[in-house]
C-alpha positions as CSV (number, residue, x, y, z in Angstrom):
1,X,-65.8,41.6,13.8
2,X,-66.2,42.7,17.3
3,X,-69.3,44.7,18.0
4,X,-68.6,47.9,20.0
5,X,-70.4,48.0,23.3
6,X,-73.1,50.5,24.0
7,X,-72.1,53.7,25.9
8,X,-72.5,53.2,29.7
9,X,-75.7,54.5,31.2
10,X,-75.4,58.1,32.6
11,X,-72.1,58.8,30.6
12,X,-72.4,61.6,28.3
13,X,-72.2,60.4,24.5
14,X,-68.9,61.6,23.1
15,X,-69.2,62.6,19.5
16,X,-66.7,63.4,16.6
17,X,-68.0,65.6,13.8
18,X,-66.3,65.4,10.4
19,X,-67.4,67.6,7.5
20,X,-65.4,69.9,5.2
21,X,-67.8,72.9,5.8
22,X,-67.0,74.8,8.9
23,X,-70.7,76.1,9.1
24,X,-72.0,72.5,9.1
25,X,-69.7,71.5,11.9
26,X,-70.5,74.5,13.9
27,X,-74.3,74.1,13.5
28,X,-74.0,70.5,14.5
29,X,-71.6,71.2,17.7
30,X,-73.9,74.0,18.7
31,X,-77.0,71.7,18.7
32,X,-75.4,68.6,20.0
33,X,-73.6,70.3,22.9
34,X,-76.9,71.9,24.0
35,X,-78.1,68.4,24.6
36,X,-77.7,67.3,28.3
37,X,-76.4,63.7,27.4
38,X,-74.1,64.6,24.4
39,X,-70.8,66.3,24.1
40,X,-68.7,67.0,21.0
41,X,-65.1,66.0,21.7
42,X,-63.5,66.5,18.3
43,X,-64.0,68.1,14.8
44,X,-62.4,67.3,11.6
45,X,-62.4,69.0,8.2
46,X,-61.3,66.0,6.0
47,X,-61.4,62.2,6.2
48,X,-57.7,61.6,7.1
49,X,-58.0,63.9,9.9
50,X,-61.4,62.2,10.9
51,X,-59.9,58.7,11.1
52,X,-56.8,59.9,12.9
53,X,-58.9,61.9,15.6
54,X,-61.2,59.0,16.0
55,X,-58.5,56.5,16.6
56,X,-56.9,58.8,19.0
57,X,-60.1,60.0,21.0
58,X,-62.2,56.8,20.6
59,X,-65.5,58.7,20.7
60,X,-68.8,56.9,21.1
61,X,-70.2,58.0,17.9
62,X,-68.6,59.5,14.7
63,X,-70.6,61.7,12.4
64,X,-69.1,61.6,8.9
65,X,-69.9,63.5,5.8
66,X,-69.4,61.7,2.7
67,X,-67.8,64.2,0.4
68,X,-64.6,65.3,2.1
69,X,-61.1,66.0,0.8
70,X,-58.1,63.7,1.2
71,X,-60.4,60.8,2.3
72,X,-64.1,60.4,1.7
73,X,-66.6,59.4,4.3
74,X,-67.3,56.0,2.8
75,X,-63.7,55.1,3.1
76,X,-63.3,56.6,6.5
77,X,-66.2,54.7,7.6
78,X,-64.7,51.3,6.2
79,X,-61.4,52.1,8.1
80,X,-63.3,52.9,11.5
81,X,-66.2,50.4,11.3
82,X,-65.6,48.0,8.4
83,X,-65.7,44.1,8.8
84,X,-61.9,43.9,9.0
85,X,-61.7,46.3,11.9
86,X,-60.8,44.6,15.1
87,X,-62.2,47.3,17.4
88,X,-64.8,49.0,15.3
89,X,-66.5,52.4,16.3
90,X,-70.0,53.4,15.8
91,X,-70.4,55.6,12.6
92,X,-73.3,57.6,11.4
93,X,-73.1,59.0,8.0
94,X,-74.8,62.4,7.6
95,X,-74.9,63.8,4.0
96,X,-76.6,66.1,1.6
97,X,-76.6,63.5,-1.1
98,X,-79.5,61.0,-1.1
99,X,-77.9,58.5,-3.5
100,X,-78.4,54.9,-3.4
101,X,-74.8,54.0,-4.0
102,X,-73.8,56.2,-0.9
103,X,-76.5,54.5,1.2
104,X,-75.3,50.9,0.3
105,X,-71.5,51.9,0.5
106,X,-72.1,53.4,4.0
107,X,-74.0,50.3,5.2
108,X,-71.6,47.9,3.8
109,X,-68.7,49.8,5.4
110,X,-70.1,49.4,8.6
111,X,-72.1,52.5,9.4
112,X,-74.9,52.0,11.8
113,X,-76.9,55.0,10.6
114,X,-77.4,57.1,7.5
115,X,-79.0,60.5,7.9
116,X,-79.7,63.3,5.5
117,X,-78.6,66.7,6.6
118,X,-82.0,68.2,6.0
119,X,-83.6,65.6,8.4
120,X,-83.5,68.3,11.1
121,X,-81.6,68.6,14.5
122,X,-83.9,66.5,16.4
123,X,-83.3,63.4,14.2
124,X,-79.6,64.1,14.4
125,X,-79.7,63.8,18.1
126,X,-81.8,60.7,17.9
127,X,-79.3,59.1,15.6
128,X,-76.5,59.8,17.8
129,X,-78.3,58.3,20.9
130,X,-79.4,55.3,18.9
131,X,-75.9,54.6,17.7
132,X,-74.5,55.0,21.3
133,X,-77.3,52.5,22.5
134,X,-76.2,50.0,20.1
135,X,-79.1,50.8,17.8
136,X,-79.4,52.2,14.3
137,X,-81.3,55.0,12.6
138,X,-81.7,55.5,8.9
139,X,-83.6,58.5,7.4
140,X,-87.1,57.5,6.8
141,X,-87.2,58.3,3.1
142,X,-83.9,56.2,2.7
143,X,-85.4,53.3,4.6
144,X,-88.4,53.1,2.4
145,X,-86.3,53.1,-0.8
146,X,-83.9,50.5,0.7
147,X,-86.6,48.1,1.6
148,X,-88.2,48.5,-1.8
149,X,-84.8,47.6,-3.4
150,X,-84.3,44.5,-1.2
151,X,-87.8,43.2,-1.9
152,X,-87.6,43.9,-5.6
153,X,-87.0,41.0,-8.0
154,X,-83.4,40.0,-8.7
155,X,-83.5,41.6,-12.2
156,X,-84.1,45.1,-10.9
157,X,-82.7,45.0,-7.3
158,X,-79.7,47.0,-6.6
159,X,-78.6,44.5,-3.9
160,X,-77.9,46.9,-1.2
161,X,-77.1,44.3,1.3
162,X,-75.9,40.7,1.1
163,X,-78.7,38.0,0.9
164,X,-79.4,36.6,4.3
165,X,-79.4,32.8,4.3
166,X,-82.2,30.5,5.8
167,X,-82.0,30.5,9.5
168,X,-79.9,27.8,11.1
169,X,-82.6,27.3,13.6
170,X,-86.3,28.4,13.5
171,X,-87.1,31.8,15.0
172,X,-89.6,31.8,17.9
173,X,-92.8,33.7,17.7
174,X,-91.3,36.4,19.9
175,X,-88.2,36.7,17.9
176,X,-90.4,37.2,14.9
177,X,-92.3,39.8,16.7
178,X,-89.0,41.7,17.3
179,X,-87.8,41.1,13.7
180,X,-91.0,42.6,12.3
181,X,-90.6,45.9,14.4
182,X,-86.9,45.9,13.3
183,X,-88.1,45.9,9.8
184,X,-90.6,48.7,10.6
185,X,-87.6,50.9,11.7
186,X,-88.3,50.8,15.4
187,X,-85.6,51.3,18.0
188,X,-84.8,48.9,20.7
189,X,-86.6,51.1,23.2
190,X,-89.7,51.4,21.0
191,X,-89.6,47.6,20.5
192,X,-89.6,47.1,24.3
193,X,-92.4,49.5,24.8
194,X,-94.5,47.9,22.1
195,X,-94.0,44.3,23.2
196,X,-94.1,45.2,27.0
197,X,-90.7,43.6,27.7
198,X,-87.4,44.9,29.1
199,X,-84.7,46.5,26.9
200,X,-82.5,43.6,27.8
201,X,-84.9,41.2,26.7
202,X,-85.2,42.8,23.3
203,X,-81.2,42.8,23.0
204,X,-81.3,39.1,23.9
205,X,-83.8,38.4,21.2
206,X,-81.9,40.4,18.7
207,X,-78.6,38.6,19.5
208,X,-80.4,35.2,19.0
209,X,-81.9,36.4,15.6
210,X,-78.6,37.7,14.5
211,X,-76.9,34.5,15.2
212,X,-79.7,32.3,13.6
213,X,-79.7,34.5,10.4
214,X,-75.9,35.0,10.3
215,X,-76.8,38.6,9.9
216,X,-74.2,41.3,10.5
217,X,-76.5,44.1,11.4
218,X,-80.2,45.4,11.7
219,X,-80.3,46.3,8.0
220,X,-79.7,42.6,7.2
221,X,-82.4,41.5,9.7
222,X,-84.8,43.9,8.1
223,X,-84.0,42.8,4.6
224,X,-84.7,39.1,5.6
225,X,-88.0,40.1,7.3
226,X,-89.2,42.0,4.1
227,X,-88.0,39.3,1.8
228,X,-90.0,36.7,3.8
229,X,-93.2,38.5,4.4
230,X,-92.5,39.7,8.0
231,X,-92.1,43.4,7.2
232,X,-95.6,44.6,7.2
233,X,-97.5,45.8,10.2
234,X,-99.4,42.9,11.7
235,X,-97.4,40.4,9.6
């Protein structure tokens, strides 16, 4: 699967909003359009319309609700960002429903973010910016539970992500530093600041880690880190 490139620096982040509630779409549009670096280019009231508009407009980020008529957000995510998609888009699932099966379905379907609607407008904008930059953002409460599942014994684990195999090549100390911070939920920019390196250096390390672990995304990198004792501060 081809990974979509980050939005070019300086260009406004073009966003599609898909939600069956007009009030939610209006609220999201009002807040996001007020951001100097974000512009809403399309709205959809159901999943089929969302997929069609996304394919036509090619927004930088798609914000998809889960419970929508005609086609739910999980299936729309799979069609726009799934493993079989040749030219995937960046999808952030935004929902009222904090259910494990939704989180796992969204991440398996290719979503690069999962946000609860009550997370607030600031986190919404951060999730859009993270997705556009090639990063990911998952609601903190969801992240904690997700990591609890992936580190639980097999008998009780809900297996939210596929097991990550042993590295094909040993990770360097600096790569392990980056992996630890990914597991703690840091963005690329935060990792760069904490390690006193450039953003491009962080991205280079992440690309190397992803290749060595055969991981599809940051969630699988974080899962590997927690399963192998690299997910704690100072690990």
